[in-house]
Backbone bond lengths (Angstrom), bond angles and torsions (degrees), N, CA, C in turn:
res aa  C-N    CA-C-N  psi(-1)  N-CA   C-N-CA  omega(-1)  CA-C   N-CA-C  phi
1 F - - - 1.470 - - 1.524 110.25 -
2 I 1.319 116.77 -44.93 1.459 120.33 -177.72 1.520 110.76 -64.15
3 L 1.340 116.20 -40.89 1.464 119.81 -179.80 1.519 110.94 -63.56
4 V 1.324 116.06 -43.24 1.456 120.28 179.21 1.513 110.38 -64.77
5 W 1.328 116.80 -44.16 1.468 120.32 -179.85 1.517 110.62 -61.57
6 T 1.334 116.65 -43.53 1.465 120.72 -179.11 1.514 110.93 -61.78
7 A 1.339 116.75 -42.87 1.464 120.10 -179.94 1.521 110.77 -62.87
8 I 1.329 116.57 -43.61 1.458 120.21 -179.38 1.521 110.28 -67.83
9 A 1.320 116.37 -38.85 1.464 120.23 -179.48 1.519 111.55 -61.03
10 H 1.320 116.78 -29.28 1.452 120.79 179.02 1.531 111.91 -96.21
11 G 1.322 116.87 14.42 1.461 120.54 175.56 1.512 114.61 83.54
12 A 1.326 116.87 4.53 1.461 120.02 -177.93 1.520 110.30 -97.51
13 G 1.323 115.74 56.83 1.455 120.00 177.86 1.514 110.71 -66.63
14 P 1.325 117.13 171.21 1.460 120.95 -177.68 1.526 113.30 -60.77
15 I 1.318 114.05 156.08 1.460 122.08 168.87 1.521 106.29 -100.92
16 L 1.314 116.92 115.03 1.464 121.59 -178.61 1.519 109.46 -93.91
17 V 1.327 116.40 115.92 1.466 121.29 175.18 1.524 107.09 -93.49
18 W 1.326 115.11 116.12 1.466 122.34 -171.74 1.530 107.51 -117.49
19 G 1.330 115.38 90.09 1.456 118.83 -173.16 1.519 114.14 -141.33
20 D 1.324 113.34 -162.91 1.466 121.20 -179.87 1.527 109.21 -112.63
21 S 1.334 117.71 -152.87 1.462 120.99 -176.00 1.522 113.00 -61.61
22 L 1.338 117.16 -25.29 1.461 120.76 -178.89 1.530 111.59 -67.97
23 S 1.318 116.31 -23.66 1.464 121.08 175.86 1.525 112.04 -106.53
24 A 1.339 116.58 -21.59 1.463 120.25 179.79 1.528 111.59 -73.30
25 G 1.344 116.30 -15.59 1.454 119.70 179.45 1.513 113.51 84.53
26 Y 1.322 116.02 37.59 1.473 120.96 -179.94 1.531 110.46 -54.86
27 G 1.335 115.44 127.66 1.457 121.09 177.12 1.516 114.54 77.79
28 L 1.326 117.16 5.54 1.463 121.56 -177.98 1.523 110.49 -115.04
29 K 1.329 116.06 163.72 1.453 120.36 170.05 1.523 108.28 -71.57
30 A 1.307 116.06 156.48 1.472 120.95 -174.09 1.527 112.70 -57.49
31 D 1.323 116.48 -32.93 1.465 119.11 -175.74 1.531 113.42 -91.85
32 E 1.334 117.70 8.29 1.459 120.54 -176.46 1.527 114.11 -101.10
33 A 1.315 117.98 -20.99 1.465 121.17 -175.30 1.528 110.60 -67.82
34 W 1.330 116.10 151.63 1.466 119.95 -174.86 1.534 114.02 -58.81
35 P 1.356 120.93 -33.55 1.465 117.60 177.08 1.533 113.07 -62.42
36 T 1.342 117.59 -32.17 1.460 120.58 176.03 1.526 110.34 -69.69
37 L 1.330 115.91 -38.95 1.463 120.02 176.07 1.530 110.28 -64.78
38 L 1.336 116.26 -33.99 1.457 120.73 176.54 1.523 110.69 -61.51
39 Q 1.331 117.05 -42.08 1.464 119.94 178.84 1.525 110.81 -59.11
40 S 1.328 116.26 -41.84 1.460 120.51 178.22 1.524 111.36 -64.60
41 Q 1.323 116.26 -39.54 1.468 121.56 178.66 1.537 110.40 -62.34
42 L 1.304 116.02 -42.93 1.465 120.32 178.72 1.523 111.38 -59.39
43 R 1.315 115.91 -45.70 1.463 119.79 -178.67 1.531 110.62 -64.98
44 R 1.334 116.45 -41.76 1.463 119.51 179.93 1.524 111.90 -60.31
45 E 1.328 115.96 -34.54 1.463 120.18 -176.14 1.532 112.93 -95.82
46 G 1.319 116.58 5.07 1.454 120.10 171.98 1.516 115.97 86.62
47 F 1.325 117.89 13.61 1.463 120.47 177.40 1.525 109.94 -86.36
48 Q 1.329 116.36 146.27 1.465 121.53 -175.70 1.532 113.52 -96.58
49 H 1.327 116.88 -0.95 1.465 120.42 -178.06 1.527 111.52 -62.93
50 T 1.317 115.02 145.99 1.460 122.18 172.16 1.517 108.64 -106.44
51 V 1.326 116.62 136.87 1.460 120.87 178.10 1.519 109.39 -89.09
52 V 1.322 116.04 125.65 1.460 122.11 173.91 1.526 106.63 -109.46
53 N 1.316 116.36 107.98 1.461 120.45 -179.54 1.520 109.45 -94.20
54 A 1.328 115.92 98.82 1.467 121.39 -179.00 1.522 110.84 -104.44
55 S 1.319 116.58 28.40 1.463 121.46 179.91 1.522 110.70 -72.72
56 V 1.334 115.47 148.21 1.461 122.10 -177.08 1.523 109.27 -130.32
57 S 1.318 116.68 124.59 1.459 120.31 178.24 1.525 110.81 -59.78
58 G 1.326 116.61 135.76 1.457 121.86 179.42 1.515 114.51 84.51
59 E 1.331 117.47 -0.93 1.467 120.61 -175.93 1.526 111.97 -67.36
60 T 1.329 115.21 141.65 1.461 122.96 172.81 1.527 109.00 -106.11
61 T 1.320 116.02 172.28 1.470 118.41 176.82 1.526 110.79 -64.38
62 A 1.328 117.23 -33.55 1.469 119.76 179.01 1.524 110.82 -65.05
63 G 1.326 116.29 -43.52 1.457 120.05 178.30 1.511 111.72 -65.11
64 G 1.319 116.20 -41.91 1.461 120.10 178.46 1.508 112.31 -62.98
65 R 1.313 115.43 -40.47 1.464 120.15 179.22 1.524 110.68 -63.19
66 T 1.317 117.04 -39.77 1.459 121.80 -178.96 1.527 111.79 -64.93
67 R 1.323 116.69 -36.59 1.467 121.10 -174.19 1.521 114.18 -90.21
68 L 1.339 118.18 -16.02 1.457 120.23 -166.13 1.525 114.22 -66.08
69 A 1.316 118.47 -41.07 1.466 120.31 -175.61 1.531 111.30 -56.56
70 R 1.303 115.98 -42.22 1.463 119.67 -179.65 1.531 111.04 -65.27
71 A 1.328 116.61 -40.91 1.464 120.09 -179.96 1.525 111.30 -66.54
72 L 1.321 117.22 -39.14 1.461 120.60 178.29 1.526 110.96 -62.41
73 A 1.328 115.50 -41.07 1.462 119.98 179.09 1.525 111.67 -68.35
74 E 1.325 116.28 -35.63 1.464 120.68 -177.21 1.525 112.60 -75.66
75 F 1.345 116.36 -46.01 1.464 119.71 -171.25 1.525 113.76 -97.86
76 K 1.340 117.29 -20.18 1.473 121.59 -179.02 1.534 111.98 47.34
77 P 1.337 116.89 57.86 1.470 119.84 -175.72 1.524 112.55 -70.66
78 S 1.319 115.42 151.42 1.459 120.06 171.98 1.524 110.39 -90.12
79 V 1.347 116.24 -21.51 1.463 121.73 176.96 1.526 108.66 -138.93
80 V 1.334 116.12 137.61 1.463 121.76 173.16 1.525 108.09 -116.82
81 V 1.335 115.71 123.21 1.462 122.42 175.08 1.521 106.72 -100.60
82 L 1.324 115.82 112.57 1.463 121.65 -173.64 1.519 110.11 -101.25
83 E 1.323 116.61 113.39 1.461 122.37 -178.90 1.526 108.46 -129.02
84 L 1.311 116.42 78.75 1.459 121.61 179.45 1.529 109.60 -138.58
85 G 1.330 115.62 158.30 1.457 120.71 177.01 1.511 113.86 127.84
86 A 1.333 117.19 -23.47 1.463 119.34 -179.22 1.522 111.44 -59.46
87 N 1.323 116.82 -41.38 1.469 119.70 -179.14 1.529 111.75 -72.30
88 D 1.336 116.89 -28.82 1.468 119.81 172.38 1.518 109.52 -60.73
89 G 1.348 115.44 -46.49 1.456 120.08 -179.01 1.506 112.61 -64.48
90 L 1.330 117.42 -44.40 1.459 121.36 -178.85 1.531 111.69 -65.00
91 R 1.326 116.68 -26.19 1.471 121.16 -179.85 1.524 112.21 -94.71
92 G 1.325 116.40 -0.98 1.460 119.71 178.40 1.519 113.95 69.26
93 L 1.327 117.41 28.96 1.463 120.08 179.68 1.529 110.07 -72.93
94 P 1.326 117.91 155.10 1.474 121.16 -175.48 1.525 112.44 -59.61
95 F 1.328 115.71 137.28 1.463 121.00 179.62 1.528 111.50 -60.12
96 Q 1.327 116.48 -39.92 1.460 119.46 -177.66 1.520 111.68 -65.63
97 L 1.325 116.17 -36.69 1.465 120.04 177.36 1.524 110.30 -63.94
98 M 1.317 115.37 -43.72 1.455 120.27 177.75 1.526 110.51 -61.21
99 A 1.307 117.12 -45.59 1.465 121.55 179.56 1.520 111.05 -61.32
100 D 1.318 116.33 -45.52 1.470 120.71 -179.54 1.529 111.14 -60.16
101 N 1.335 115.64 -42.00 1.465 119.50 -179.88 1.525 111.69 -66.71
102 L 1.332 116.52 -42.69 1.463 120.04 178.24 1.526 110.85 -63.10
103 L 1.324 116.67 -44.78 1.464 120.97 178.49 1.520 111.06 -59.90
104 S 1.324 115.62 -43.21 1.461 120.43 -179.63 1.524 111.02 -62.84
105 M 1.333 117.37 -42.79 1.459 120.08 -179.14 1.525 111.32 -67.47
106 L 1.325 117.34 -38.92 1.462 119.87 176.07 1.527 110.39 -62.58
107 D 1.324 116.20 -41.42 1.464 120.37 178.91 1.527 111.27 -64.64
108 M 1.328 116.54 -42.76 1.460 120.78 179.72 1.523 110.91 -61.61
109 A 1.326 115.43 -42.64 1.463 119.86 -179.77 1.530 110.23 -63.94
110 R 1.322 116.62 -44.57 1.464 120.67 -179.53 1.532 110.74 -63.62
111 Q 1.337 115.92 -42.23 1.462 119.77 -179.63 1.530 111.35 -64.07
112 A 1.339 115.77 -25.82 1.466 120.61 178.13 1.525 111.37 -86.06
113 G 1.332 116.66 2.88 1.450 120.50 176.72 1.511 115.75 90.79
114 A 1.338 116.95 11.14 1.467 120.36 -178.35 1.522 111.49 -97.45
115 R 1.321 115.64 147.98 1.452 121.17 168.62 1.527 107.73 -84.22
116 T 1.339 117.53 159.12 1.455 119.27 -170.51 1.528 112.83 -130.01
117 L 1.314 114.21 148.34 1.458 123.54 172.96 1.521 107.60 -134.31
118 L 1.321 116.59 124.25 1.463 122.60 178.98 1.521 108.96 -102.40
119 I 1.326 116.22 129.39 1.461 121.70 176.65 1.524 108.54 -107.58
120 G 1.319 116.65 121.43 1.455 121.78 -178.94 1.518 112.88 -90.11
121 M 1.315 114.04 163.92 1.462 121.77 177.12 1.527 108.60 -131.88
122 E 1.330 115.16 168.18 1.458 121.59 172.91 1.517 108.47 -130.91
123 M 1.315 115.98 154.01 1.450 121.23 179.36 1.526 111.01 -87.19
124 P 1.350 116.89 150.08 1.468 119.96 175.16 1.535 110.82 -59.20
125 P 1.328 117.94 152.45 1.467 121.66 -176.83 1.519 115.05 -56.87
126 N 1.336 117.17 -27.74 1.465 119.62 -176.82 1.524 113.13 -68.33
127 F 1.335 118.07 -7.64 1.461 120.66 176.11 1.530 111.64 -82.93
128 G 1.305 115.83 -8.63 1.465 119.89 178.47 1.512 112.23 97.89
129 A 1.324 115.17 148.41 1.463 120.67 -175.58 1.525 112.59 -65.22
130 T 1.319 117.22 -41.44 1.463 120.86 -177.42 1.530 110.96 -65.70
131 Y 1.320 115.97 -47.29 1.462 120.53 178.89 1.528 110.04 -61.55
132 G 1.330 115.78 -45.32 1.452 120.31 -178.69 1.517 112.50 -61.40
133 E 1.337 116.74 -39.77 1.458 120.55 -179.31 1.521 111.05 -69.06
134 R 1.312 117.41 -41.17 1.467 120.55 178.99 1.527 110.76 -65.79
135 F 1.330 116.19 -37.64 1.459 120.48 178.06 1.532 109.69 -64.12
136 R 1.314 116.73 -47.00 1.462 121.58 -179.89 1.522 110.80 -62.05
137 Q 1.310 116.70 -43.06 1.465 120.71 -178.07 1.530 112.40 -65.67
138 T 1.330 116.35 -29.36 1.463 119.62 179.88 1.533 110.62 -57.93
139 Y 1.320 116.48 -44.68 1.464 120.08 178.53 1.523 111.28 -63.53
140 A 1.327 116.24 -45.18 1.463 120.17 -178.67 1.524 111.14 -61.62
141 Q 1.325 116.26 -39.67 1.464 120.54 -179.93 1.521 111.19 -67.90
142 V 1.332 116.68 -40.98 1.466 120.62 178.21 1.526 110.35 -64.12
143 A 1.325 116.18 -45.37 1.469 120.09 -179.93 1.519 110.86 -60.86
144 Q 1.322 116.99 -41.91 1.456 120.67 -179.86 1.523 111.42 -68.27
145 A 1.332 115.92 -40.19 1.465 120.30 -178.18 1.523 112.10 -62.38
146 R 1.330 117.03 -33.05 1.460 120.59 -177.58 1.533 112.61 -109.31
147 N 1.323 116.51 3.58 1.468 121.10 178.04 1.523 111.19 49.45
148 T 1.328 115.83 47.11 1.449 121.18 -178.96 1.520 110.57 -97.00
149 A 1.313 116.32 155.32 1.462 120.25 169.49 1.526 107.60 -58.34
150 F 1.341 116.66 146.79 1.465 118.68 -166.17 1.525 111.14 -149.93
151 V 1.333 115.72 132.52 1.460 123.54 169.03 1.523 105.84 -111.38
152 P 1.334 119.85 108.69 1.462 121.56 -172.99 1.524 114.65 -59.51
153 F 1.340 117.54 -37.10 1.461 119.19 -175.70 1.521 109.14 -145.94
154 M 1.314 115.29 117.83 1.460 121.72 -176.29 1.527 112.88 -59.17
155 M 1.331 116.90 -32.54 1.464 121.07 -173.94 1.524 112.68 -107.52
156 A 1.314 116.49 23.59 1.459 120.41 179.27 1.527 110.16 -58.13
157 G 1.312 115.41 133.73 1.456 119.93 176.98 1.509 115.07 94.41
158 F 1.341 117.32 -14.56 1.466 117.03 178.52 1.530 113.64 -142.57
159 A 1.327 118.09 8.18 1.467 121.32 -175.19 1.530 113.00 -60.05
160 T 1.311 117.65 -26.59 1.470 120.61 -178.29 1.523 112.70 -97.85
161 R 1.311 117.45 2.17 1.470 120.95 -179.37 1.527 110.02 -93.60
162 Q 1.311 116.64 95.58 1.462 122.36 -173.81 1.521 112.93 -58.85
163 E 1.341 116.80 -29.22 1.460 119.49 -177.47 1.526 112.31 -69.20
164 L 1.331 116.77 -13.06 1.460 120.65 179.04 1.528 112.35 -98.67
165 F 1.339 116.05 14.71 1.460 121.11 176.73 1.515 110.13 -123.93
166 Q 1.325 114.96 149.35 1.451 120.59 176.48 1.535 109.61 -68.79
167 A 1.316 115.69 177.09 1.468 120.66 -174.59 1.517 113.62 -58.69
168 D 1.352 117.82 -24.94 1.465 120.04 -179.74 1.532 112.38 -76.06
169 G 1.326 117.23 -10.62 1.456 120.62 178.79 1.520 114.15 75.25
170 I 1.325 117.24 5.05 1.469 122.08 -176.19 1.523 111.79 -115.06
171 H 1.325 116.17 -44.73 1.460 120.32 -173.08 1.527 111.34 -95.26
172 P 1.323 117.45 127.59 1.468 121.06 -179.96 1.527 112.40 -64.30
173 T 1.323 114.79 152.71 1.460 121.80 177.40 1.527 110.65 -80.28
174 A 1.331 114.59 175.87 1.463 119.73 176.43 1.529 110.67 -60.67
175 E 1.335 116.48 -35.91 1.466 120.65 -178.82 1.526 111.91 -64.85
176 A 1.334 117.02 -24.51 1.465 120.95 -178.69 1.524 112.97 -83.60
177 Q 1.321 117.53 -17.08 1.465 119.98 -173.17 1.538 113.65 -61.99
178 P 1.342 119.41 -41.35 1.469 118.06 176.19 1.530 112.51 -64.36
179 I 1.335 116.49 -29.23 1.472 120.10 178.52 1.521 109.85 -70.58
180 I 1.321 117.35 -35.24 1.468 121.43 175.75 1.525 110.09 -65.78
181 L 1.322 116.06 -42.31 1.460 120.35 -174.69 1.525 112.83 -63.87
182 Q 1.315 118.05 -36.87 1.471 121.12 -174.38 1.530 113.31 -54.44
183 P 1.352 119.75 -54.69 1.476 118.72 -179.94 1.521 113.57 -72.22
184 V 1.338 117.55 -17.65 1.465 120.52 175.37 1.529 109.58 -76.05
185 W 1.314 116.55 -40.98 1.461 121.51 -175.90 1.530 111.95 -63.72
186 Q 1.319 116.78 -38.07 1.472 120.32 -175.07 1.529 112.81 -58.20
187 P 1.349 120.12 -51.90 1.467 118.76 177.58 1.518 113.73 -80.65
188 L 1.344 117.34 -17.69 1.463 120.14 -179.77 1.526 111.59 -75.11
189 K 1.306 117.50 -41.12 1.465 121.45 -174.42 1.534 113.29 -53.42
190 P 1.344 119.54 -44.18 1.460 119.03 179.42 1.530 113.97 -65.31
191 L 1.349 117.46 -16.23 1.459 120.74 179.91 1.527 112.31 -84.46
192 L 1.315 116.62 -11.35 1.450 120.56 -175.17 1.522 112.06 -82.53
193 S 1.314 115.45 156.59 1.457 121.00 177.38 1.512 110.02 -67.21
194 Q 1.303 116.25 153.56 1.458 120.46 178.75 1.528 109.98 -62.71
195 R 1.314 114.41 143.23 1.477 120.18 -179.61 1.522 110.40 -71.81
């Protein structure tokens, strides 16, 4: 309790990772997912933040929006990393609904006093170029509308490397997790409290 209070008192509140299976570590050991690697990175660089990974496999933006208020009240994060939308795309849900949910969650996080980082996704090529482009643009438009820190594509740099995906072809392997963390860390670090 004292350690947590001290960290919060110095502005180093938790980092809440709010995502789906790509952040929950689907098919991986608990210590292999990128949010766990993020915790190690924080310690190496002298930051006192604790990572709270509240990601849920299969989650949509609608589900995340419904659950977020309670998590914000419980964890009181100083930073919220929002990684949702892939399941909306795979289910063909309306782009505007996805955008509205993402905007709402960013607003909720800000109103709770947290800084925000949005992680974007892209659809597999078999969904078609037009659909894929509209899906990608939705994230960019949301990020611009709320002027949030932004990672355009979670799997940039390895999306075409089949050996870095599990047998389902969707979920990255343990070997891919450090590659995911690198582009997340760059915009996240400036959002953290001073060491």
